C-alpha positions as CSV (number, residue, x, y, z in Angstrom):
1,M,-128.6,-66.1,-150.9
2,R,-126.8,-67.0,-147.7
3,E,-124.1,-64.4,-148.4
4,R,-126.7,-61.7,-149.1
5,R,-128.1,-62.4,-145.7
6,D,-124.6,-61.9,-144.3
7,L,-124.6,-65.4,-142.8
8,S,-121.8,-67.9,-142.6
9,G,-122.2,-71.6,-143.1
10,E,-121.8,-72.1,-139.4
11,D,-124.5,-69.5,-138.7
12,V,-126.9,-71.5,-140.8
13,A,-126.0,-74.8,-139.2
14,T,-126.5,-73.3,-135.7
15,R,-129.9,-71.7,-136.6
16,L,-131.2,-74.9,-138.3
17,K,-129.6,-77.3,-135.8
18,W,-127.7,-78.9,-138.6
19,S,-124.0,-79.9,-138.8
20,A,-121.8,-77.4,-140.7
21,S,-120.8,-80.2,-143.0
22,K,-124.4,-80.6,-144.1
23,V,-124.6,-77.0,-145.2
24,S,-121.3,-77.4,-147.0
25,R,-122.3,-80.6,-148.8
26,I,-125.6,-79.0,-150.0
27,E,-123.9,-75.8,-151.3
28,N,-121.2,-77.8,-153.1
29,A,-123.6,-80.3,-154.6
30,K,-122.2,-83.2,-152.7
31,T,-125.6,-84.3,-151.4
32,M,-129.2,-84.0,-152.5
33,P,-131.2,-81.8,-150.0
34,R,-134.6,-83.0,-149.0
35,R,-137.6,-80.8,-149.8
36,S,-137.8,-79.8,-146.1
37,D,-134.2,-78.7,-146.3
38,V,-134.9,-76.4,-149.2
39,E,-138.0,-75.0,-147.4
40,A,-135.9,-74.4,-144.2
41,L,-133.2,-72.6,-146.1
42,A,-135.6,-70.5,-148.1
43,E,-137.4,-69.4,-144.9
44,L,-134.1,-68.6,-143.2
45,Y,-132.9,-66.5,-146.2
46,E,-136.3,-64.8,-146.4
47,V,-136.8,-65.8,-150.0
48,G,-139.9,-64.4,-151.7
49,T,-142.8,-66.6,-152.5
50,A,-142.2,-66.8,-156.3
51,L,-138.5,-67.7,-155.9
52,Q,-139.2,-70.2,-153.2
53,Q,-141.7,-71.9,-155.5
54,E,-139.1,-72.0,-158.3
55,L,-136.6,-73.6,-155.9
56,L,-139.1,-76.2,-154.9
57,E,-139.9,-76.9,-158.6
58,L,-136.1,-77.3,-159.3
59,H,-135.9,-79.7,-156.3
60,R,-138.8,-81.7,-157.8
61,D,-137.2,-81.8,-161.2
62,A,-133.8,-82.7,-159.7
63,A,-135.3,-85.7,-157.9
64,R,-136.6,-87.0,-161.2
65,R,-134.4,-88.9,-163.6
66,G,-133.4,-86.8,-166.6
67,W,-133.4,-88.3,-170.1
68,W,-129.7,-87.7,-170.4
69,E,-128.9,-90.0,-167.5
70,D,-129.6,-93.0,-169.8
71,Y,-126.5,-91.9,-171.7
72,S,-124.3,-91.1,-168.7
73,G,-122.2,-94.2,-169.2
74,S,-121.2,-93.2,-172.7
75,L,-120.9,-89.4,-172.5
76,P,-118.2,-87.3,-170.7
77,Q,-119.4,-86.1,-167.3
78,E,-119.1,-82.4,-168.2
79,Y,-121.3,-83.0,-171.2
80,T,-124.1,-84.7,-169.2
81,T,-123.9,-81.8,-166.8
82,L,-124.4,-79.5,-169.7
83,L,-127.5,-81.5,-170.9
84,G,-129.0,-81.1,-167.4
85,L,-128.3,-77.3,-167.3
86,E,-129.8,-76.8,-170.8
87,V,-133.2,-78.1,-169.5
88,E,-133.3,-75.4,-166.9
89,A,-132.1,-72.5,-169.2
90,V,-134.4,-70.1,-170.9
91,S,-132.0,-68.9,-173.6
92,A,-128.5,-69.6,-175.0
93,L,-125.9,-67.7,-176.9
94,N,-123.6,-69.8,-179.1
95,W,-120.5,-68.8,-181.0
96,E,-119.2,-71.5,-183.2
97,P,-116.2,-71.1,-185.6
98,Q,-115.8,-74.7,-186.6
99,I,-119.0,-76.8,-186.9
100,V,-122.7,-76.5,-186.9
101,P,-123.8,-76.5,-183.2
102,G,-125.2,-79.8,-181.9
103,L,-128.7,-78.3,-181.3
104,L,-128.9,-77.7,-185.1
105,Q,-127.2,-80.8,-186.5
106,T,-128.8,-83.4,-188.7
107,E,-128.2,-87.0,-187.7
108,D,-125.9,-87.7,-190.6
109,Y,-123.8,-84.6,-190.0
110,A,-123.7,-85.4,-186.2
111,R,-122.5,-88.9,-187.1
112,E,-119.7,-87.6,-189.3
113,V,-118.6,-85.0,-186.8
114,I,-118.3,-87.6,-184.1
115,R,-116.6,-90.0,-186.5
116,S,-114.0,-87.4,-187.3
117,T,-112.8,-87.5,-183.7
118,Q,-112.0,-91.2,-183.9
119,A,-108.6,-90.3,-185.5
120,I,-107.5,-89.1,-182.0
121,T,-109.9,-90.8,-179.6
122,R,-111.2,-94.4,-179.5
123,I,-115.0,-94.5,-179.3
124,P,-116.5,-98.0,-179.1
125,P,-119.5,-98.7,-181.5
126,G,-122.1,-98.7,-178.7
127,E,-120.8,-95.4,-177.3
128,F,-120.7,-93.9,-180.8
129,R,-124.4,-94.7,-181.3
130,S,-125.3,-93.3,-177.9
131,R,-123.5,-90.0,-178.6
132,V,-125.4,-89.6,-181.8
133,E,-128.7,-90.4,-180.1
134,A,-128.1,-88.0,-177.3
135,R,-127.2,-85.2,-179.7
136,M,-130.5,-85.7,-181.5
137,A,-132.5,-86.0,-178.2
138,R,-131.1,-82.6,-177.2
139,Q,-132.9,-80.9,-180.0
140,D,-136.3,-81.3,-178.3
141,L,-135.2,-78.1,-176.4
142,I,-135.7,-75.9,-179.4
143,L,-138.5,-77.9,-181.1
144,R,-140.9,-78.4,-178.2
145,S,-144.2,-76.4,-178.4
146,V,-144.1,-75.2,-174.8
147,D,-141.3,-72.8,-173.6
148,P,-138.7,-73.8,-176.2
149,L,-135.1,-72.7,-175.6
150,R,-134.4,-69.4,-177.2
151,L,-131.2,-70.0,-179.2
152,W,-129.0,-67.3,-180.8
153,V,-126.1,-68.6,-182.9
154,V,-123.3,-66.9,-184.7
155,L,-121.4,-69.1,-187.1
156,D,-118.2,-68.4,-188.8
157,E,-118.7,-68.6,-192.6
158,S,-116.1,-71.4,-192.7
159,V,-118.5,-73.7,-191.0
160,L,-120.6,-73.7,-194.2
161,L,-117.6,-74.7,-196.2
162,R,-115.9,-77.3,-193.9
163,R,-116.9,-80.7,-195.2
164,F,-118.1,-83.5,-192.9
165,G,-119.2,-86.5,-194.9
166,G,-120.1,-86.1,-198.6
167,A,-121.8,-83.3,-200.4
168,T,-125.3,-84.8,-199.6
169,V,-124.6,-84.7,-195.9
170,M,-123.5,-81.0,-196.2
171,R,-126.4,-80.0,-198.4
172,D,-128.9,-81.6,-196.1
173,Q,-127.3,-80.0,-193.1
174,L,-127.3,-76.5,-194.5
175,E,-130.9,-76.9,-195.7
176,R,-131.8,-78.0,-192.1
177,L,-130.0,-75.0,-190.8
178,V,-132.1,-72.7,-193.0
179,E,-135.3,-74.5,-191.9
180,L,-134.5,-74.2,-188.1
181,S,-133.5,-70.6,-188.5
182,R,-137.1,-69.8,-189.4
183,L,-138.3,-70.9,-186.0
184,P,-139.4,-67.9,-183.9
185,N,-137.1,-69.0,-181.0
186,V,-134.0,-69.6,-183.2
187,R,-131.7,-66.9,-184.6
188,V,-128.8,-67.7,-186.9
189,Q,-126.2,-65.2,-188.1
190,I,-123.1,-65.7,-190.3
191,L,-119.8,-64.0,-189.7
192,S,-118.3,-63.3,-193.1
193,L,-114.8,-64.5,-193.9
194,D,-114.1,-61.2,-195.6
195,R,-114.3,-59.4,-192.3
196,E,-111.6,-59.1,-189.6
197,H,-112.2,-61.5,-186.7
198,P,-113.8,-59.3,-183.9
199,V,-113.2,-61.7,-181.0
200,N,-110.2,-64.0,-180.8
201,T,-111.7,-67.0,-179.0
202,G,-112.8,-70.5,-179.6
203,S,-116.4,-71.7,-179.5
204,F,-118.5,-71.0,-176.4
205,F,-122.1,-71.8,-175.2
206,H,-123.6,-69.2,-172.9
207,L,-126.7,-70.4,-170.9
208,K,-129.1,-67.9,-169.2
209,F,-131.4,-68.9,-166.3
210,P,-134.4,-67.0,-164.9
211,E,-133.1,-66.5,-161.4
212,F,-129.5,-67.7,-161.3
213,H,-126.2,-66.6,-162.6
214,D,-125.3,-67.3,-166.3
215,V,-123.0,-70.3,-167.0
216,V,-120.7,-70.6,-170.0
217,Y,-119.6,-74.0,-171.4
218,L,-116.2,-74.4,-173.0
219,E,-114.6,-77.4,-174.7
220,A,-111.0,-78.4,-175.3
221,L,-109.5,-81.4,-176.9
222,H,-109.9,-83.9,-174.0
223,S,-111.9,-81.9,-171.5
224,A,-114.6,-79.3,-170.9
225,W,-115.4,-76.9,-168.1
226,F,-117.9,-74.3,-167.0
227,V,-117.4,-70.6,-166.3
228,E,-119.6,-69.8,-163.4
229,D,-118.0,-66.5,-162.1
230,E,-120.6,-63.8,-162.8
231,E,-118.1,-61.2,-164.1
232,M,-116.3,-63.7,-166.3
233,A,-119.6,-65.1,-167.7
234,Y,-120.6,-61.5,-168.5
235,D,-117.4,-61.1,-170.5
236,Y,-118.6,-63.8,-172.8
237,E,-121.9,-62.0,-173.3
238,I,-120.0,-58.9,-174.3
239,A,-117.9,-61.0,-176.7
240,F,-121.1,-62.4,-178.2
241,D,-122.6,-59.0,-178.6
242,R,-119.5,-58.0,-180.6
243,L,-119.7,-61.0,-182.8
244,Q,-123.4,-60.7,-183.6
245,S,-122.9,-56.9,-184.3
246,E,-120.2,-57.7,-186.9
247,A,-122.1,-60.7,-188.5
248,F,-124.7,-60.5,-191.3
249,G,-128.3,-60.0,-190.2
250,V,-130.7,-63.0,-190.0
251,D,-132.2,-62.7,-193.5
252,A,-128.9,-62.0,-195.2
253,S,-127.3,-64.9,-193.3
254,R,-130.1,-67.2,-194.5
255,E,-129.4,-66.1,-198.1
256,I,-125.7,-66.9,-197.6
257,I,-126.4,-70.4,-196.4
258,Q,-128.8,-71.0,-199.3
259,K,-126.2,-69.6,-201.8
260,T,-123.5,-71.9,-200.3
261,V,-125.8,-74.9,-200.8
262,E,-126.3,-74.0,-204.5
263,E,-122.7,-73.1,-205.3
264,R,-120.7,-75.6,-203.3
265,W,-122.9,-78.6,-202.2
266,R,-125.2,-79.3,-205.2
């Protein structure tokens, strides 16, 4: 907003009689602005009434403790940042070639997925339980009755075949996947193993916000990071469009999941 007004940080500091470092700390999320700071910046940037109200609501929400902060001691910092961003998002695009996404996992499946990482990372019992609990708590985003997150998922067919836990865990997970796919705000598509891979990339989670740039969340073995550049984030949206266009439709995908339950996990 400052750049659209062709103002530098020093210009803002001069006009508001602040220090330049205060402007920098606010913009780089190093300090929490007061409500009056948000109002002053919105007025200087000539923000419209609707957007100004949204900014003030964001400020109010940010001042409140988020549910995920109860788990901050046992979750990676990037993951807790993701949980906070999810709350503000209106929709998400998720490509997953390896596991059922966390927002759609059963508790048993989540437990087995997290347990599988213990071969390469040490997770204390208390932290293990917290990770499972946090993953389950996330799902309120798609299950809540008011303004649920709109979630569009493309799964590689191998996800349906990759075992975590026993057959009962897999059967329950796939049946849960079918159940959640019937929600009006959830769309699940399966990319067939018989087709060429249309996009050579790992999993990504693309969040969309009402007034701000999209953010893409990526995970690696021991780290995670966010793609916030507008053009780069848009590349992931293009990639997702390509994936979903090559995947089976929603109804056909649901049939594939049910067929996999019957033929492989009964």
